[in-house]
C-alpha positions as CSV (number, residue, x, y, z in Angstrom):
1,X,-49.8,-31.5,-108.0
2,X,-53.1,-33.7,-108.5
3,X,-54.5,-31.0,-105.8
4,X,-55.2,-28.0,-108.1
5,X,-56.0,-24.5,-106.9
6,X,-58.6,-24.2,-109.2
7,X,-60.7,-27.1,-107.2
8,X,-60.0,-25.3,-103.9
9,X,-61.2,-22.1,-105.3
10,X,-63.9,-23.7,-106.3
11,X,-64.9,-25.7,-103.6
12,X,-64.6,-22.2,-101.6
13,X,-67.1,-19.9,-103.6
14,X,-69.8,-22.9,-103.5
15,X,-69.3,-22.3,-99.7
16,X,-69.1,-18.6,-99.5
17,X,-72.2,-19.2,-102.0
18,X,-74.0,-21.2,-99.2
19,X,-72.9,-18.8,-95.9
20,X,-74.5,-15.8,-98.3
21,X,-77.6,-17.1,-97.4
22,X,-77.7,-17.9,-93.8
23,X,-79.5,-14.9,-91.7
24,X,-77.8,-11.5,-91.3
25,X,-78.1,-11.7,-87.7
26,X,-75.1,-14.8,-87.6
27,X,-73.0,-13.7,-89.9
28,X,-69.9,-11.4,-89.2
29,X,-69.2,-9.0,-92.0
30,X,-65.2,-9.7,-91.7
31,X,-64.0,-7.0,-94.7
32,X,-64.6,-4.4,-91.9
33,X,-62.6,-6.3,-88.8
34,X,-59.6,-6.2,-90.4
35,X,-59.3,-10.1,-91.1
36,X,-58.1,-11.8,-94.3
37,X,-60.4,-14.8,-95.1
38,X,-58.1,-17.3,-96.2
39,X,-60.5,-20.3,-96.5
40,X,-63.5,-20.4,-96.1
41,X,-66.1,-21.8,-93.1
42,X,-66.2,-25.7,-93.6
43,X,-62.7,-26.2,-95.1
44,X,-61.1,-27.1,-91.8
45,X,-61.4,-30.0,-89.2
46,X,-61.6,-28.9,-85.9
47,X,-58.3,-28.4,-84.2
48,X,-56.0,-29.0,-86.8
49,X,-52.3,-29.2,-87.6
50,X,-50.8,-26.3,-88.3
51,X,-47.1,-24.8,-88.0
52,X,-45.9,-22.0,-89.0
53,X,-42.7,-21.9,-91.1
54,X,-40.6,-18.9,-92.9
55,X,-42.4,-17.2,-94.8
56,X,-45.8,-18.3,-94.1
57,X,-47.9,-21.5,-92.4
58,X,-48.0,-25.6,-93.2
59,X,-51.5,-26.9,-92.8
60,X,-51.7,-30.7,-92.5
61,X,-53.6,-32.5,-95.7
62,X,-55.6,-34.4,-93.4
63,X,-56.7,-31.3,-91.4
64,X,-59.1,-30.4,-94.4
65,X,-62.5,-31.1,-94.8
66,X,-62.9,-31.7,-98.0
67,X,-63.3,-35.7,-99.5
68,X,-61.4,-37.8,-102.2
69,X,-59.8,-34.5,-102.6
70,X,-55.8,-36.3,-103.3
71,X,-53.0,-34.4,-102.1
72,X,-49.4,-34.7,-103.5
73,X,-48.2,-34.0,-100.3
74,X,-48.7,-34.8,-96.9
75,X,-48.4,-31.0,-95.7
76,X,-49.7,-27.5,-98.0
77,X,-48.3,-24.3,-97.8
78,X,-49.7,-21.3,-97.4
79,X,-47.4,-18.4,-99.0
80,X,-48.1,-15.1,-96.8
81,X,-46.7,-12.9,-99.0
82,X,-48.3,-14.3,-102.7
83,X,-51.1,-16.2,-100.7
84,X,-50.5,-19.0,-102.9
85,X,-50.6,-22.7,-101.6
86,X,-48.1,-24.9,-102.7
87,X,-47.0,-28.7,-101.2
88,X,-44.7,-28.2,-98.5
89,X,-41.6,-31.2,-97.3
90,X,-40.7,-30.2,-93.8
91,X,-37.0,-29.7,-93.6
92,X,-35.1,-33.0,-91.9
93,X,-34.0,-32.1,-88.9
94,X,-32.2,-34.0,-86.0
95,X,-34.3,-34.5,-83.3
96,X,-33.2,-33.1,-79.7
97,X,-34.2,-36.4,-77.6
98,X,-33.8,-39.7,-79.5
99,X,-34.8,-43.3,-78.9
100,X,-32.5,-45.5,-76.7
101,X,-29.5,-47.1,-78.9
102,X,-27.9,-50.4,-77.5
103,X,-24.8,-49.6,-80.2
104,X,-24.0,-46.3,-78.5
105,X,-24.8,-47.9,-74.4
106,X,-22.2,-50.9,-75.7
107,X,-19.8,-48.2,-77.1
108,X,-19.7,-46.3,-74.2
109,X,-19.8,-49.0,-72.0
110,X,-22.2,-48.3,-70.2
111,X,-25.2,-50.8,-70.3
112,X,-25.1,-51.9,-67.0
113,X,-25.5,-48.0,-65.9
114,X,-29.2,-48.4,-68.0
115,X,-32.7,-49.8,-67.6
116,X,-33.2,-52.0,-70.3
117,X,-36.1,-50.5,-71.6
118,X,-37.0,-49.5,-75.9
119,X,-39.5,-46.6,-74.4
120,X,-36.5,-44.9,-72.9
121,X,-35.1,-41.8,-74.2
122,X,-32.1,-39.7,-74.3
123,X,-30.2,-36.3,-75.2
124,X,-27.0,-35.1,-74.3
125,X,-25.9,-32.7,-71.2
126,X,-23.6,-30.9,-69.7
127,X,-22.0,-29.7,-73.3
128,X,-21.8,-32.8,-74.4
129,X,-19.8,-34.7,-71.5
130,X,-23.0,-36.3,-69.7
131,X,-26.1,-38.2,-71.4
132,X,-29.4,-37.8,-69.4
133,X,-31.9,-40.7,-70.1
134,X,-35.7,-40.2,-69.2
135,X,-37.5,-43.4,-67.7
136,X,-41.0,-43.8,-68.8
137,X,-43.3,-44.4,-65.8
138,X,-44.5,-47.9,-64.9
139,X,-48.1,-47.1,-65.4
140,X,-48.1,-47.6,-69.2
141,X,-49.3,-44.4,-70.0
142,X,-47.4,-44.2,-73.1
143,X,-49.8,-42.3,-75.1
144,X,-49.1,-39.1,-73.0
145,X,-45.5,-39.5,-72.7
146,X,-45.0,-39.6,-68.6
147,X,-41.7,-40.3,-67.2
148,X,-40.9,-40.2,-63.4
149,X,-37.1,-40.5,-63.3
150,X,-34.2,-38.8,-65.2
151,X,-30.6,-40.6,-64.5
152,X,-27.4,-38.6,-65.9
153,X,-24.4,-40.8,-67.1
154,X,-21.0,-39.9,-66.8
155,X,-19.6,-42.2,-69.4
156,X,-15.8,-41.1,-68.2
157,X,-16.4,-42.0,-64.8
158,X,-18.4,-44.7,-65.7
159,X,-21.4,-43.0,-62.8
160,X,-24.9,-42.4,-62.8
161,X,-26.8,-40.2,-61.0
162,X,-30.9,-40.9,-60.7
163,X,-33.2,-38.6,-59.9
164,X,-37.3,-38.8,-59.4
165,X,-39.3,-36.3,-61.1
166,X,-42.8,-36.1,-60.4
167,X,-45.7,-35.4,-63.6
168,X,-43.0,-35.3,-66.4
169,X,-44.0,-35.2,-69.9
170,X,-42.1,-36.0,-72.6
171,X,-42.8,-37.7,-76.0
172,X,-45.0,-37.7,-78.0
173,X,-46.7,-34.4,-75.8
174,X,-43.1,-32.7,-75.9
175,X,-39.9,-32.8,-77.3
176,X,-38.8,-29.6,-75.0
177,X,-37.9,-31.3,-72.3
178,X,-34.3,-31.3,-71.6
179,X,-32.6,-28.1,-71.7
180,X,-28.9,-27.6,-71.7
181,X,-27.3,-24.6,-70.3
182,X,-23.3,-25.6,-70.6
183,X,-22.5,-22.2,-69.9
184,X,-24.4,-22.1,-66.8
185,X,-23.1,-25.1,-65.8
186,X,-27.0,-26.4,-65.3
187,X,-29.6,-28.4,-67.1
188,X,-33.4,-28.3,-66.6
189,X,-34.5,-31.6,-67.1
190,X,-38.7,-31.8,-66.3
191,X,-39.2,-30.0,-63.0
192,X,-35.7,-30.7,-61.8
193,X,-32.6,-28.5,-62.1
194,X,-29.4,-30.1,-62.5
195,X,-26.1,-28.4,-61.1
196,X,-22.7,-29.7,-62.5
197,X,-19.4,-28.7,-60.7
198,X,-16.6,-31.4,-62.4
199,X,-17.5,-34.9,-60.9
200,X,-20.2,-34.2,-58.9
201,X,-23.8,-33.1,-59.6
202,X,-26.4,-31.5,-57.5
203,X,-30.0,-31.6,-57.9
204,X,-33.2,-29.1,-57.0
205,X,-36.9,-29.2,-57.8
206,X,-37.5,-26.6,-60.1
207,X,-39.9,-24.5,-57.4
208,X,-37.2,-24.9,-55.0
209,X,-34.4,-23.2,-57.6
210,X,-36.6,-20.1,-58.4
211,X,-37.3,-19.3,-54.4
212,X,-41.1,-20.7,-53.8
213,X,-42.0,-22.7,-51.0
214,X,-45.3,-24.5,-52.7
215,X,-44.2,-27.6,-54.4
216,X,-44.9,-27.7,-58.1
217,X,-44.2,-29.4,-60.9
218,X,-42.8,-27.0,-62.9
219,X,-41.4,-27.3,-66.0
220,X,-39.4,-24.8,-68.3
221,X,-41.0,-24.2,-71.8
222,X,-39.3,-21.4,-73.1
223,X,-36.6,-19.1,-72.5
224,X,-35.6,-15.7,-73.6
225,X,-32.6,-15.9,-76.4
226,X,-30.3,-14.6,-73.9
227,X,-31.2,-17.1,-71.5
228,X,-32.1,-14.4,-68.6
229,X,-35.6,-14.7,-68.7
230,X,-37.5,-18.5,-68.3
231,X,-40.5,-19.4,-68.6
232,X,-42.3,-22.1,-66.8
233,X,-45.4,-24.2,-66.9
234,X,-47.3,-25.7,-64.2
235,X,-48.3,-29.0,-64.9
236,X,-51.4,-30.4,-62.4
237,X,-53.5,-33.0,-63.7
238,X,-53.6,-35.4,-66.9
239,X,-56.1,-33.6,-69.2
240,X,-55.9,-30.3,-67.8
241,X,-51.9,-28.7,-67.6
242,X,-52.9,-25.0,-69.0
243,X,-51.5,-23.0,-66.2
244,X,-50.4,-21.4,-64.6
245,X,-47.6,-19.9,-66.3
246,X,-44.7,-17.8,-64.7
247,X,-41.4,-15.9,-65.6
248,X,-38.4,-16.4,-63.9
249,X,-35.6,-13.3,-64.2
250,X,-32.6,-15.3,-63.4
251,X,-30.7,-12.0,-62.7
252,X,-32.8,-10.4,-60.6
253,X,-34.2,-13.9,-59.2
254,X,-37.6,-12.7,-59.3
255,X,-41.2,-14.5,-60.3
256,X,-44.0,-13.2,-61.8
257,X,-47.0,-14.5,-63.3
258,X,-47.1,-14.4,-66.8
259,X,-50.8,-16.3,-67.2
260,X,-53.2,-17.9,-64.6
261,X,-55.1,-20.1,-67.3
262,X,-54.9,-20.9,-71.3
263,X,-57.9,-22.5,-72.9
264,X,-56.4,-26.3,-73.6
265,X,-52.8,-26.7,-73.5
266,X,-50.0,-25.4,-75.3
267,X,-47.7,-26.6,-77.7
268,X,-43.9,-26.2,-76.1
269,X,-43.5,-23.4,-78.9
270,X,-46.3,-20.8,-77.7
271,X,-43.9,-18.0,-76.8
272,X,-42.5,-16.1,-79.2
273,X,-40.1,-14.1,-78.4
274,X,-39.4,-10.7,-80.3
275,X,-35.6,-10.4,-78.3
276,X,-34.3,-10.8,-75.4
277,X,-36.6,-9.1,-73.2
278,X,-40.0,-9.0,-74.8
279,X,-42.7,-11.9,-76.4
280,X,-45.8,-12.3,-77.9
281,X,-48.0,-15.2,-77.2
282,X,-51.8,-16.1,-77.5
283,X,-53.7,-16.0,-74.5
284,X,-57.3,-16.9,-75.8
285,X,-59.1,-13.8,-76.0
286,X,-55.9,-11.5,-76.9
287,X,-52.6,-11.9,-77.9
288,X,-50.2,-11.1,-74.7
289,X,-47.4,-8.8,-75.8
290,X,-45.2,-8.2,-72.8
291,X,-42.2,-6.0,-72.1
292,X,-39.9,-7.6,-69.5
293,X,-37.4,-4.0,-69.7
294,X,-40.3,-1.6,-69.7
295,X,-41.9,-4.2,-67.1
296,X,-45.4,-3.4,-69.1
297,X,-47.9,-5.6,-70.1
298,X,-50.7,-5.2,-73.1
299,X,-53.6,-7.5,-74.1
300,X,-53.3,-6.8,-78.4
301,X,-56.4,-8.0,-80.6
302,X,-59.1,-8.3,-77.9
303,X,-61.6,-6.1,-79.8
304,X,-60.8,-8.3,-83.3
305,X,-60.4,-11.7,-81.8
306,X,-64.2,-11.4,-80.1
307,X,-65.5,-10.7,-83.9
308,X,-64.9,-14.4,-85.0
309,X,-67.3,-16.9,-84.7
310,X,-67.7,-19.7,-81.9
311,X,-65.8,-20.0,-78.6
312,X,-61.7,-18.8,-78.1
313,X,-61.3,-22.4,-76.6
314,X,-61.9,-24.0,-79.8
315,X,-59.8,-21.9,-82.2
316,X,-56.4,-23.0,-83.6
317,X,-54.2,-19.9,-83.4
318,X,-51.0,-20.0,-85.0
319,X,-48.5,-16.6,-84.8
320,X,-45.4,-16.0,-87.6
321,X,-42.3,-17.1,-86.9
322,X,-41.4,-13.4,-87.0
323,X,-44.9,-12.4,-84.8
324,X,-46.2,-9.9,-87.5
325,X,-49.2,-12.6,-88.6
326,X,-51.8,-14.3,-86.7
327,X,-53.4,-17.3,-88.1
328,X,-56.6,-18.4,-86.7
329,X,-58.8,-21.4,-87.3
330,X,-62.4,-20.6,-86.4
331,X,-64.9,-23.4,-84.6
332,X,-66.6,-23.3,-88.3
333,X,-63.8,-24.3,-89.9
334,X,-62.8,-20.9,-91.4
335,X,-58.7,-19.9,-91.5
336,X,-58.3,-16.3,-90.6
337,X,-55.7,-14.0,-91.1
338,X,-54.7,-10.7,-88.8
339,X,-51.7,-8.5,-88.8
340,X,-50.0,-8.5,-85.3
341,X,-47.7,-5.9,-86.3
342,X,-50.4,-2.8,-87.3
343,X,-51.4,-3.7,-83.1
344,X,-48.2,-3.2,-82.0
345,X,-47.5,-0.1,-84.2
346,X,-50.7,1.9,-82.8
347,X,-49.7,0.9,-79.1
348,X,-45.9,2.1,-79.7
349,X,-47.7,5.2,-81.3
350,X,-50.0,5.5,-78.3
351,X,-47.4,5.5,-75.6
352,X,-45.4,7.7,-77.7
353,X,-48.1,10.4,-77.6
354,X,-48.7,10.0,-73.3
355,X,-45.0,10.5,-72.9
356,X,-45.0,13.9,-75.0
């Protein structure tokens, strides 16, 4: 590729040389903190696009500060094992939510049941027997993907059920808006739960489903692999949808607070499940580790994250797909890597000592 690794190395060395002349009081010796400097300060733009991929991380080429550098790929992959950079192309994956398709409506003979609006998105629900259409807001909030209604259409019976949803954010803000639980015969769409009982559909708000009295726009943002634990985030205004987040146990029907607030809106995949009952998530000043089977809550890497430069609100964190590593872009444009597994091992050891 035209973007040679040697060019990156020379750029990095130049930046390091400039940084070495800064006053010692403003410089952190990261060699003693356990952080590995993947890219030095000034390399990346604020809030770059980074996505965890198998074996490493993918960084958008447009996120690099270097001007005039030509990339052969729109994404670059950082390999955790070798530390090498290479071109990266995401595998073609079919999106869950699809654009409105007139041919499909004609084939199923349901054109008269669905409004004529090209912004409408749809997804199959009830095990593929029905279609859920997201009807966009009439106020044209296209930039944040605001939807006001969910339309459930049964092609076999040629019937539709419309349900109003409050402050439902879908694409481009979020792709995971429609969750279909076939075995439980229900779907969670935006802030509403749809129960399927043969030909009938019963709806209720998510806050009522988990037993809350106070009305709120709770959207399902993640669930454990076995579907027992649900994480729901509360959307409450246009520009600060950062919490609170709740965990709902479908077996005990108990709801607990996961986090009251996050520095900024998280991605929908901000929770990483280690198994059916434990998870990791970046909580701003620490990594939150929850184990629902033990009912324990731990804050990992708080001191280590405090060593990084700049405000935590301006960092871009990404956990590896296996939860073993944390990659952080700091406010100064550095790319820093830290082991999360080491912290988990130390935690297990300390708990074992307390139990002996």
